[in-house]
N, C-alpha and C positions, 0 to 999 in steps of 0.2 A: 373565524373562530378565535383567533388571537385577540382581534379587537373586542369581541364579545367578552372574553374573559377579563380583558383589561377594564372594560367598563364595569363589569360585574364587581371585580376587585375594588374599584374605586368607590362603587356604591356601598359596598359593605364596609369600607374604611370610613366613610362618611357617616354611616349609621351608628358607629360607636362613639359614645360620649366618655370623655376622660379628663384628667387633670393634668396631663402631660405638659401643658404650656405654662403651668403655674410655677413660680419661683419660691422655693422653700429654703433658700440658702441661709437666710437670717436665723432660722430655727436649728440649724445643724449642730452648733457648739453644745447646745443642751442635750440633743440626741446622742452625740458622741461621748459626752461625759456619762450619760446613763449607760451607754453601751460598754464603756470601760469598767463601770462598776459592776455590770452584770457579768462580764467575762472574768473577772477576778473574784468572784464569789466562790466559797468553799464548795467543793463537789458534794452534791445531795446524796443522802443515803439511798439504797436501792428500794424502789417501791415494790419490788418483788418480795420483800420481807414485810411482815406485819407491822413492825416498828416504823419502817421506811414509809409505808403507805400511810399510816396514821399521821406521821410527821408532815408529809407532803399535804395531807388534807388540812391539817391545822394551819398550814402556811397560806392557804387560800384566804385572802383578806375579806372580812365582812365588816364593812364600815357602816355603823348605825346612822341612819337618816331620820330626820324629823320634817313633817310627821311620818311616823312609821307606816308601812303599807299594811293593808288589811290582809290577813291570812284566812283562806277559805279552803275547804275540803271538798274535792270532786271525787266521783267514782272512777278508778282506774282498774286495769286488767288484774291487779293483784291486791286490790283494797283501796283505801282512800289515798288520794294524791293531794299534797299541799300546793296551793298556788298563792303567790303573793300579788296583791293588787294595788297598783297606784291609780288613783282616780281623780282627775281634775274636775273643776266645776263645769267647764264646757268640754265636750268630748267630740272630736272629729272622726276618730276611728279607735280601733283596738289593736294594740301590738302584742302578739304572743312572743314572749322573749324566752330564749333557750340558752342556758348558761354553758360555759365551756368547762375544760378540765379533763381533756383526754377520756371521756366517758367513765372515768373512775374517781375524779376529784370534783370539788366545788359543790355549791348549793345555789338555789335560786337567790339567797340573801347575797351571794358574792357580787351580783350585779345591781344591787339596790341603788347605789350612787348614780350608775349610768342610767338605769331605768327611771329613777326620779327626774334625771336631766332630760330625757325624752318627754316625760309626761308634762313637764313645765314648759319646755321649749316648743313642743309641738301641739300642746293640747290633745294629747292622746291618753286614753287609758292603757296601762301596761300590765299584762298578766304574765308572771314568770313562774315557770313550773319546776318543782323539786322531783325530777325523774329519778328512777332507781339507778344506782351506780354499779359497775362492774368492780371486782369479780364477785361480789356477794350476789348480785343479780345479773347473771351472764348476759352479755350482749346477744340479741337485740332488745333486751327488756326496756332500755331507755327509749328506744324507737316507739315501742308499744305505748309507753306512758305518753310520749308527745302526741301519738295519734289520739289518745283518749282526751287530752287537752284541746286538740284541734276540733274533735267532734263535739266537745262541750261548747266551745266558742261559736262554732257554726251554727249550733242549735240555739244558743242562749244569748249571744252578744247582743242581739237587737233588743231583747226584753231587759237584760241587765245594764246595758250601757247606752241605750237609746240609738245604737247604730250596729248594723251587722258588717260594716266595712273592716277589714282586718289587714295588718301587716305581720309578717313573720320575721323576727330578727335573732341573729345568734353569731357568736364569735367562736372560732376555733371548732372543737367538737360540737359546739352549739350551732355554728354555721352549717356543718354537715347535717345535723339533726333538723334544722330549719328547712334546708333544701329537701330533705326526705320527707318531711311533713307536708311541705307544699305539694309534692308529687302525689301524697296520699289524698290530700283534699281535692286534687284534680281527678285522680283515677278512681277513687273509692267513694268520696263523699259528692263528687260531681258539683263541687261548689267553688271552683277556682275563681269564678267571677266575683266572688266576695273578697278575694285577696287583692289589695291595691299594689302590693310590692313586697319584695324581700330584701332585707338589709344583711348581707352575707359578709362577715368580717373575718378575714383570713381563715377561711373554713378549709376543712379536709374532705374534699369530694371524691377522692380516689383512694380506697382503703388499701389498695395494693402498692401505694406509695408512688408518687411521682418522681422524675429525676431529681429535682431540687431538694426533696425530702430525703432521698437516699444519699445525697451528697453532703448532708450535715455532718459536722465534726463535734468532738466533745468540747470544743471551744465555741461553737455556735451559741450566742446568747439565747436564753429563755428555753428554746426547744433544742437541746443538745442531742447528739447521737444517741448517748447513753439513755437519756430519758425517754426518747422515742422508741428505741429498741425495746426497753422494758414495758413501755405503755402497750405496744403490740403484742408482747408475750403475755402480759397481764389480761389484755381484753380479748385478743384474737388467737390465742394459743390453739394450734391445730387446725386453723382454717386454711383451706386450700386457696390457690390463686383464683380459680373460678368462683369460689364462693365470696371471696373478697371483692371481686369485680361485678358480682351480681348487682343489676340496677337497683334492686330493692335496698341494697346497703351502700353502693357507690353511686351517687347520682350522677357522676360524670359520664357514666355508661347508659343512662336512661334516655328515653325519648323526651325531649324537652319542648316540644311543640306546645303552643297555647298557654305558655306560662306568663305570669305577671312581670312587669319591669323588676330588675335587680340591680342593686348597687354592691359592687364588690370592692372591698377595702383591703389592701395589704401593704407591708413594707418590703423594701428590697433586700433586707438581711433576714427575712422570714424564710425558713425552709420550706414553708407551705406556699410559696409564691407561685410555683407552677400550678397548683390547684386552683388559684384564683384566676390566672391567666388562661388556662385551659378551660375552666368552667365558663368564664365570661365569653370566650370564643364560640363554645358550643351553645350557649344560651342565645347568643346574638344571632348565629348562623340557623338556629331554629326558628328565627322570625320575631324574637322578642327583644324588647328595649333593655339596654345595659348601660350602666356607668361604671367604668373602671378607674378607681382612685388608688394610685401607687405613690408611697411616700418614701423619699431617698433615705437610705441607711437606717431604717427603722426595723426593729426586730419584732418577733411575735409579741402580741399583747401590748404593742407600744401605746395604744390609746388609752391604756389605763395608768400610764406614767404621769408623774407631774411635770410635763413639759408643754410648751406652746404648740408643738407639732401635734400632740394629743388633742389639744383643744380645737386646732384647725380641723383635724380629722373628724372629731365628734360633732363639730358644727356643720360640716358638710353632710353627714348623716342626718342631722335633724333638718336641714333645709331641704334635703332630698325627700324626706318623709312628708315634710309640710307642703312641698310642691305637688305631692300626689294625693294629699288629703282633699276631700269635698269642701267647698266653700260653706 
């Protein structure tokens, strides 16, 4: 029995792809400088106030890109939903992109720079959805909007883009919504065979909060304890532990068998690091292919900062997507 367990463990270890052998030391001075800047920023206003929430939303950067994406409207559960579409001349697959922002901040336009990068680097069409935000549209309204976008793409991507092959990509809350959406495609649309892979970037996969999330302090860069506590109060006020851990909302607790390959990206200073480690482990143990990319001393949202480490991480994402695209 001991020998069998040892061999099984060795096999599982070999099945995991990761970047643990790569040397990122030359990029660390830039990362450390950014971290020092982030840790000494003035404390933000409370997002539990109207003014604080408006200020936080305005702080989410929207950098115009050229050419600008096409904006199209699709039918959602509460009316029309806007989607922003980047479309290259040659399309190998379609990426459903889901923005982050703690389910209460951000827009599809927040990811225009990254989505245009994927379009050009991978020759993929990118469709980014403007889902409804809490608290005006209480959670899980955002999930229902993402489901609507997934249904639309499953039904229409072949006609609109010349291919029905899909990726789902999201960072932070968008990573959470990407995983939930993929499970919906498998369980309700019965079309998971159309999804080539998931690009899950420092996602929150356990809404009841993993240990690393609970251990954040007010000096933690980007995702401070204060911000996360207020986000949970704003979005999940009154939710019980059982409801937070419902597999429909927390994909870490879902049956993950039969899912596509997934790339998990996270930094070691991110309080959501446990989410990526735990989810990658469950994804892999369910028999699925994974790649775990961990970047030293990097905080939440690090791949959006002007550093070489960000370029390296984003390049790995684009290469991973290209590697799964049909020729």
